[in-house]
DODREN-815189 format. One record per residue: residue number from 1; x, y, z of N, C-alpha, C in turn. Coordinates in Angstrom, 3 decimals, m for minus. Example, Ala and Ser with C-alpha at 12.3 -4.5 7.8 and 13.67 -1.06 7.14 Angstrom:
# residues 2
[1; [13.190; m5.690; 7.800]; [12.300; m4.500; 7.800]; [13.200; m3.300; 7.800]] [2; [12.850; m2.250; 7.080]; [13.670; m1.060; 7.140]; [12.900; 0.030; 7.870]] 
//
This chain:
# residues 156
[1; [m235.275; 29.211; m72.894]; [m234.856; 29.439; m74.263]; [m233.685; 28.505; m74.553]] [2; [m233.683; 27.972; m75.732]; [m232.632; 27.062; m76.135]; [m231.991; 27.565; m77.417]] [3; [m230.668; 27.505; m77.468]; [m229.921; 27.877; m78.671]; [m229.453; 26.598; m79.345]] [4; [m229.768; 26.461; m80.630]; [m229.325; 25.296; m81.386]; [m228.786; 25.754; m82.731]] [5; [m228.166; 24.833; m83.446]; [m227.531; 25.165; m84.721]; [m228.125; 24.318; m85.841]] [6; [m228.204; 24.915; m87.003]; [m228.709; 24.225; m88.189]; [m227.876; 24.684; m89.371]] [7; [m227.296; 23.788; m90.137]; [m227.306; 22.342; m89.962]; [m226.363; 21.915; m88.830]] [8; [m226.332; 20.611; m88.582]; [m225.422; 20.045; m87.580]; [m224.004; 20.493; m87.945]] [9; [m223.216; 20.983; m86.988]; [m221.870; 21.488; m87.292]; [m220.998; 20.530; m88.100]] [10; [m221.085; 19.237; m87.837]; [m220.237; 18.291; m88.570]; [m220.642; 18.225; m90.044]] [11; [m221.917; 18.486; m90.355]; [m222.357; 18.493; m91.758]; [m221.664; 19.607; m92.544]] [12; [m221.255; 20.664; m91.854]; [m220.563; 21.777; m92.500]; [m219.053; 21.547; m92.500]] [13; [m218.515; 21.122; m91.367]; [m217.063; 21.032; m91.211]; [m216.453; 19.739; m91.758]] [14; [m217.187; 18.646; m91.708]; [m216.675; 17.358; m92.201]; [m217.849; 16.504; m92.681]] [15; [m218.498; 16.910; m93.774]; [m219.715; 16.234; m94.210]; [m219.548; 14.736; m94.456]] [16; [m218.350; 14.318; m94.796]; [m218.126; 12.894; m95.079]; [m218.253; 12.016; m93.837]] [17; [m218.162; 12.598; m92.655]; [m218.301; 11.814; m91.416]; [m219.486; 12.299; m90.568]] [18; [m220.342; 13.119; m91.149]; [m221.479; 13.663; m90.398]; [m222.411; 12.542; m89.948]] [19; [m222.809; 12.571; m88.682]; [m223.718; 11.530; m88.201]; [m225.122; 11.742; m88.747]] [20; [m225.888; 10.653; m88.883]; [m227.287; 10.834; m89.274]; [m228.022; 11.574; m88.160]] [21; [m228.982; 12.381; m88.538]; [m229.740; 13.142; m87.546]; [m230.739; 12.237; m86.844]] [22; [m230.898; 12.427; m85.541]; [m231.917; 11.696; m84.794]; [m233.293; 12.302; m85.030]] [23; [m233.330; 13.616; m85.237]; [m234.594; 14.315; m85.441]; [m234.412; 15.425; m86.459]] [24; [m235.479; 15.717; m87.194]; [m235.480; 16.888; m88.060]; [m235.599; 18.127; m87.172]] [25; [m235.401; 19.279; m87.743]; [m235.532; 20.514; m86.973]; [m236.952; 20.665; m86.437]] [26; [m237.962; 20.356; m87.262]; [m239.354; 20.468; m86.800]; [m239.648; 19.486; m85.669]] [27; [m239.119; 18.263; m85.767]; [m239.293; 17.298; m84.683]; [m238.632; 17.811; m83.405]] [28; [m237.464; 18.425; m83.554]; [m236.766; 18.979; m82.394]; [m237.639; 20.052; m81.734]] [29; [m238.247; 20.914; m82.549]; [m239.149; 21.949; m82.004]; [m240.283; 21.309; m81.198]] [30; [m240.909; 20.279; m81.759]; [m242.020; 19.602; m81.088]; [m241.576; 18.994; m79.759]] [31; [m240.448; 18.313; m79.766]; [m239.946; 17.669; m78.545]; [m239.588; 18.705; m77.479]] [32; [m238.984; 19.798; m77.901]; [m238.615; 20.849; m76.948]; [m239.851; 21.520; m76.361]] [33; [m240.869; 21.723; m77.180]; [m242.118; 22.301; m76.679]; [m242.735; 21.382; m75.627]] [34; [m242.715; 20.061; m75.895]; [m243.233; 19.095; m74.921]; [m242.463; 19.151; m73.606]] [35; [m241.192; 19.525; m73.674]; [m240.358; 19.619; m72.463]; [m240.539; 20.949; m71.742]] [36; [m241.322; 21.848; m72.327]; [m241.577; 23.125; m71.675]; [m240.655; 24.250; m72.086]] [37; [m239.881; 24.059; m73.154]; [m239.012; 25.134; m73.639]; [m239.895; 26.191; m74.297]] [38; [m239.749; 27.425; m73.854]; [m240.591; 28.516; m74.342]; [m240.200; 29.028; m75.727]] [39; [m238.895; 29.034; m75.996]; [m238.424; 29.585; m77.267]; [m237.162; 28.854; m77.703]] [40; [m236.995; 28.748; m79.020]; [m235.803; 28.128; m79.595]; [m235.184; 29.124; m80.565]] [41; [m233.899; 29.373; m80.387]; [m233.157; 30.224; m81.309]; [m232.310; 29.304; m82.168]] [42; [m232.493; 29.399; m83.487]; [m231.739; 28.559; m84.412]; [m230.711; 29.436; m85.114]] [43; [m229.457; 29.136; m84.874]; [m228.365; 29.871; m85.509]; [m227.868; 29.059; m86.696]] [44; [m227.785; 29.700; m87.854]; [m227.275; 29.005; m89.039]; [m225.785; 28.742; m88.832]] [45; [m225.408; 27.465; m88.925]; [m224.008; 27.101; m88.746]; [m223.312; 27.128; m90.103]] [46; [m222.324; 28.006; m90.212]; [m221.563; 28.163; m91.446]; [m220.077; 28.055; m91.121]] [47; [m219.264; 27.982; m92.152]; [m217.802; 27.967; m91.922]; [m217.358; 29.260; m91.234]] [48; [m217.938; 30.389; m91.628]; [m217.576; 31.669; m90.990]; [m217.954; 31.637; m89.511]] [49; [m219.139; 31.135; m89.201]; [m219.572; 31.019; m87.810]; [m218.611; 30.126; m87.024]] [50; [m218.142; 29.058; m87.647]; [m217.262; 28.104; m86.962]; [m215.913; 28.706; m86.598]] [51; [m215.569; 29.832; m87.194]; [m214.275; 30.464; m86.904]; [m214.332; 31.459; m85.736]] [52; [m215.526; 31.674; m85.175]; [m215.629; 32.577; m84.022]; [m214.841; 32.013; m82.850]] [53; [m214.093; 32.863; m82.189]; [m213.377; 32.425; m80.986]; [m214.403; 32.152; m79.888]] [54; [m214.029; 31.376; m78.876]; [m214.966; 31.166; m77.766]; [m215.440; 32.498; m77.161]] [55; [m214.530; 33.438; m76.995]; [m214.896; 34.730; m76.410]; [m215.864; 35.497; m77.303]] [56; [m215.607; 35.497; m78.613]; [m216.499; 36.206; m79.541]; [m217.886; 35.552; m79.558]] [57; [m217.934; 34.218; m79.563]; [m219.223; 33.517; m79.518]; [m219.970; 33.891; m78.246]] [58; [m219.303; 33.828; m77.114]; [m219.936; 34.136; m75.835]; [m220.467; 35.567; m75.823]] [59; [m219.630; 36.496; m76.232]; [m220.007; 37.914; m76.207]; [m221.165; 38.203; m77.164]] [60; [m221.063; 37.676; m78.407]; [m222.063; 37.991; m79.421]; [m223.403; 37.306; m79.165]] [61; [m223.372; 36.028; m78.780]; [m224.616; 35.265; m78.675]; [m225.155; 35.179; m77.256]] [62; [m224.337; 34.798; m76.322]; [m224.821; 34.605; m74.950]; [m225.125; 35.946; m74.286]] [63; [m224.223; 36.904; m74.454]; [m224.392; 38.196; m73.775]; [m225.263; 39.155; m74.594]] [64; [m224.837; 39.466; m75.813]; [m225.528; 40.506; m76.589]; [m226.875; 40.060; m77.156]] [65; [m226.887; 38.958; m77.887]; [m228.120; 38.537; m78.562]; [m229.145; 37.959; m77.591]] [66; [m228.725; 37.040; m76.737]; [m229.676; 36.358; m75.858]; [m229.853; 37.037; m74.504]] [67; [m228.892; 37.878; m74.142]; [m228.943; 38.555; m72.836]; [m229.187; 37.540; m71.708]] [68; [m228.438; 36.449; m71.783]; [m228.617; 35.342; m70.838]; [m228.283; 35.755; m69.411]] [69; [m229.086; 35.250; m68.490]; [m228.812; 35.426; m67.060]; [m228.444; 34.092; m66.424]] [70; [m228.729; 33.019; m67.175]; [m228.465; 31.662; m66.692]; [m228.184; 30.793; m67.910]] [71; [m227.147; 29.971; m67.831]; [m226.765; 29.104; m68.940]; [m226.651; 27.680; m68.415]] [72; [m227.229; 26.740; m69.155]; [m227.110; 25.320; m68.825]; [m226.527; 24.599; m70.028]] [73; [m225.491; 23.801; m69.773]; [m224.860; 23.015; m70.834]; [m224.506; 21.634; m70.292]] [74; [m224.234; 20.714; m71.191]; [m223.807; 19.379; m70.797]; [m222.355; 19.353; m70.369]] [75; [m221.987; 18.310; m69.658]; [m220.645; 18.171; m69.079]; [m219.528; 18.184; m70.127]] [76; [m219.840; 17.819; m71.373]; [m218.805; 17.758; m72.403]; [m218.935; 18.899; m73.424]] [77; [m219.610; 19.968; m73.035]; [m219.843; 21.116; m73.907]; [m218.530; 21.769; m74.325]] [78; [m218.423; 22.052; m75.621]; [m217.315; 22.847; m76.146]; [m217.915; 23.883; m77.091]] [79; [m217.180; 24.965; m77.305]; [m217.703; 26.017; m78.179]; [m216.559; 26.837; m78.744]] [80; [m216.873; 27.556; m79.806]; [m215.882; 28.412; m80.446]; [m215.016; 27.635; m81.428]] [81; [m214.210; 28.380; m82.169]; [m213.359; 27.800; m83.205]; [m212.546; 26.639; m82.659]] [82; [m212.551; 25.560; m83.411]; [m211.807; 24.343; m83.081]; [m212.137; 23.815; m81.690]] [83; [m213.353; 24.143; m81.214]; [m213.844; 23.666; m79.909]; [m212.893; 24.052; m78.766]] [84; [m212.277; 25.231; m78.895]; [m211.301; 25.668; m77.884]; [m211.951; 26.069; m76.571]] [85; [m213.211; 26.472; m76.615]; [m213.900; 26.804; m75.374]; [m214.434; 25.547; m74.731]] [86; [m214.261; 25.431; m73.420]; [m214.758; 24.258; m72.700]; [m215.539; 24.722; m71.469]] [87; [m215.848; 23.808; m70.594]; [m216.637; 24.141; m69.401]; [m215.938; 25.212; m68.562]] [88; [m214.656; 25.048; m68.372]; [m213.917; 26.028; m67.557]; [m213.943; 27.408; m68.202]] [89; [m213.796; 27.447; m69.519]; [m213.866; 28.721; m70.254]; [m215.231; 29.364; m70.052]] [90; [m216.281; 28.574; m70.232]; [m217.641; 29.081; m70.072]; [m217.863; 29.597; m68.650]] [91; [m217.454; 28.824; m67.668]; [m217.637; 29.253; m66.271]; [m216.893; 30.556; m65.995]] [92; [m215.710; 30.714; m66.562]; [m214.947; 31.946; m66.375]; [m215.670; 33.131; m67.002]] [93; [m216.114; 32.974; m68.263]; [m216.832; 34.057; m68.941]; [m218.120; 34.405; m68.190]] [94; [m218.841; 33.394; m67.748]; [m220.087; 33.627; m67.015]; [m219.818; 34.344; m65.697]] [95; [m218.767; 33.944; m65.014]; [m218.395; 34.605; m63.755]; [m218.140; 36.090; m64.005]] [96; [m217.399; 36.404; m65.066]; [m217.093; 37.799; m65.391]; [m218.346; 38.629; m65.643]] [97; [m219.361; 38.019; m66.246]; [m220.589; 38.740; m66.604]; [m221.716; 38.508; m65.605]] [98; [m221.406; 37.849; m64.499]; [m222.381; 37.551; m63.448]; [m223.592; 36.783; m64.013]] [99; [m223.278; 35.792; m64.823]; [m224.289; 34.904; m65.382]; [m224.157; 33.571; m64.652]] [100; [m225.260; 33.073; m64.124]; [m225.228; 31.768; m63.459]; [m225.073; 30.677; m64.502]] [101; [m224.361; 29.628; m64.136]; [m224.144; 28.525; m65.061]; [m224.373; 27.205; m64.336]] [102; [m225.007; 26.281; m65.048]; [m225.242; 24.944; m64.506]; [m224.722; 23.931; m65.514]] [103; [m223.940; 22.990; m65.030]; [m223.397; 21.943; m65.883]; [m224.183; 20.661; m65.606]] [104; [m224.771; 20.102; m66.648]; [m225.506; 18.846; m66.526]; [m224.494; 17.700; m66.546]] [105; [m224.512; 16.900; m65.515]; [m223.575; 15.786; m65.393]; [m223.979; 14.648; m66.336]] [106; [m223.042; 13.736; m66.619]; [m223.378; 12.596; m67.490]; [m224.578; 11.846; m66.931]] [107; [m225.394; 11.320; m67.830]; [m226.598; 10.609; m67.427]; [m226.431; 9.131; m67.748]] [108; [m226.656; 8.305; m66.754]; [m226.549; 6.861; m66.937]; [m227.936; 6.228; m66.913]] [109; [m228.136; 5.277; m67.813]; [m229.352; 4.473; m67.830]; [m228.908; 3.021; m67.647]] [110; [m229.156; 2.481; m66.459]; [m228.714; 1.113; m66.141]; [m227.229; 0.932; m66.454]] [111; [m226.401; 1.783; m65.880]; [m224.941; 1.725; m66.041]; [m224.453; 1.987; m67.462]] [112; [m225.288; 2.550; m68.321]; [m224.894; 2.884; m69.687]; [m224.908; 4.393; m69.841]] [113; [m223.787; 4.959; m70.279]; [m223.717; 6.397; m70.520]; [m224.599; 6.747; m71.710]] [114; [m225.572; 7.617; m71.484]; [m226.491; 8.026; m72.537]; [m225.790; 9.041; m73.433]] [115; [m225.791; 8.750; m74.726]; [m225.189; 9.670; m75.698]; [m225.915; 9.520; m77.031]] [116; [m225.902; 10.579; m77.820]; [m226.542; 10.515; m79.134]; [m225.810; 9.512; m80.029]] [117; [m224.516; 9.369; m79.840]; [m223.747; 8.402; m80.627]; [m224.257; 6.987; m80.381]] [118; [m224.475; 6.634; m79.124]; [m224.964; 5.298; m78.800]; [m226.397; 5.109; m79.301]] [119; [m227.227; 6.135; m79.170]; [m228.608; 6.051; m79.676]; [m228.572; 5.781; m81.183]] [120; [m227.719; 6.505; m81.919]; [m227.608; 6.291; m83.367]; [m227.165; 4.863; m83.683]] [121; [m226.205; 4.351; m82.921]; [m225.729; 2.972; m83.152]; [m226.853; 1.973; m82.950]] [122; [m227.629; 2.149; m81.889]; [m228.757; 1.253; m81.644]; [m229.761; 1.312; m82.792]] [123; [m230.093; 2.508; m83.243]; [m231.073; 2.656; m84.320]; [m230.552; 2.024; m85.602]] [124; [m229.291; 2.274; m85.933]; [m228.721; 1.711; m87.159]; [m228.664; 0.183; m87.105]] [125; [m228.550; m0.369; m85.891]; [m228.506; m1.820; m85.721]; [m229.910; m2.416; m85.590]] [126; [m230.951; m1.561; m85.662]; [m232.317; m2.041; m85.536]; [m232.742; m2.297; m84.102]] [127; [m231.969; m1.823; m83.135]; [m232.282; m2.025; m81.712]; [m233.050; m0.804; m81.199]] [128; [m234.260; m0.661; m81.713]; [m235.065; 0.524; m81.436]; [m235.501; 0.580; m79.971]] [129; [m235.754; m0.571; m79.355]; [m236.148; m0.585; m77.939]; [m235.017; m0.063; m77.052]] [130; [m233.773; m0.447; m77.359]; [m232.634; 0.050; m76.580]; [m232.449; 1.555; m76.791]] [131; [m232.647; 2.004; m78.025]; [m232.557; 3.441; m78.307]; [m233.623; 4.195; m77.519]] [132; [m234.848; 3.662; m77.495]; [m235.950; 4.306; m76.773]; [m235.648; 4.376; m75.278]] [133; [m235.015; 3.331; m74.733]; [m234.667; 3.337; m73.302]; [m233.703; 4.487; m72.998]] [134; [m232.739; 4.715; m73.881]; [m231.790; 5.806; m73.668]; [m232.435; 7.171; m73.897]] [135; [m233.333; 7.248; m74.873]; [m234.012; 8.516; m75.167]; [m235.040; 8.888; m74.099]] [136; [m235.551; 7.881; m73.394]; [m236.604; 8.135; m72.416]; [m237.952; 8.331; m73.068]] [137; [m238.064; 7.925; m74.332]; [m239.295; 8.040; m75.107]; [m239.155; 7.148; m76.326]] [138; [m240.268; 6.815; m76.957]; [m240.157; 6.010; m78.179]; [m239.430; 6.779; m79.280]] [139; [m238.606; 6.082; m80.037]; [m237.982; 6.693; m81.214]; [m239.031; 6.724; m82.319]] [140; [m239.058; 7.805; m83.090]; [m240.030; 7.901; m84.176]; [m239.404; 8.552; m85.396]] [141; [m240.045; 8.304; m86.507]; [m239.655; 8.921; m87.771]; [m240.919; 9.479; m88.410]] [142; [m240.780; 10.596; m89.076]; [m241.879; 11.160; m89.844]; [m241.607; 10.871; m91.320]] [143; [m242.657; 10.708; m92.079]; [m242.470; 10.521; m93.505]; [m243.803; 10.282; m94.184]] [144; [m243.733; 10.199; m95.469]; [m244.920; 9.952; m96.261]; [m244.968; 8.470; m96.586]] [145; [m246.088; 7.860; m96.370]; [m246.258; 6.452; m96.701]; [m246.682; 6.368; m98.159]] [146; [m245.952; 5.573; m98.913]; [m246.309; 5.400; m100.323]; [m246.700; 3.944; m100.556]] [147; [m247.580; 3.738; m101.485]; [m248.060; 2.396; m101.785]; [m246.950; 1.624; m102.494]] [148; [m246.679; 0.447; m101.955]; [m245.664; m0.414; m102.559]; [m246.303; m1.582; m103.262]] [149; [m245.634; m2.741; m103.199]; [m246.135; m3.938; m103.864]; [m247.059; m4.747; m102.951]] [150; [m247.357; m4.198; m101.794]; [m248.286; m4.780; m100.827]; [m247.879; m6.185; m100.376]] [151; [m246.586; m6.402; m100.285]; [m246.081; m7.702; m99.825]; [m246.449; m7.977; m98.376]] [152; [m246.633; m6.924; m97.614]; [m246.993; m7.084; m96.207]; [m248.316; m7.801; m96.001]] [153; [m249.170; m7.725; m96.982]; [m250.477; m8.399; m96.886]; [m250.346; m9.922; m96.816]] [154; [m249.216; m10.427; m97.316]; [m249.035; m11.890; m97.317]; [m248.361; m12.407; m96.046]] [155; [m248.005; m11.525; m95.139]; [m247.378; m11.938; m93.879]; [m248.456; m12.405; m92.926]] [156; [m248.318; m13.661; m92.420]; [m249.361; m14.178; m91.511]; [m249.361; m13.452; m90.180]] 
//
């Protein structure tokens, strides 16, 4: 089971600097299903939600709602109001509730730290092959194709 947020937290807290999304929510569902994720819980991210303390978030969502027995997060995971909860906080809370926790270490692809920020930079620069190398799959976009001026027909 995976817990995710919609919309992206930065779109709520600082929309003027919100990063472009790599995938729509439906695309995320498809990709997660391909990875073998059985269920996805989508929590609506609001300003009120963003004010939850790390302890309140852990108690309400990890313990009460999800009844987690095992938690996996990335090495730079933060949670709770103002990102005050960190890996050490999570490990402490999990220890108290006898929940196993696994921290995913940074992932390198040919000496390059894989991050969504770098993937976005590659895509925005038109370096789709480099983005795909970091993603471990081809980058794709969904959309409706509309008829244009058919200029492509004149390309040899």
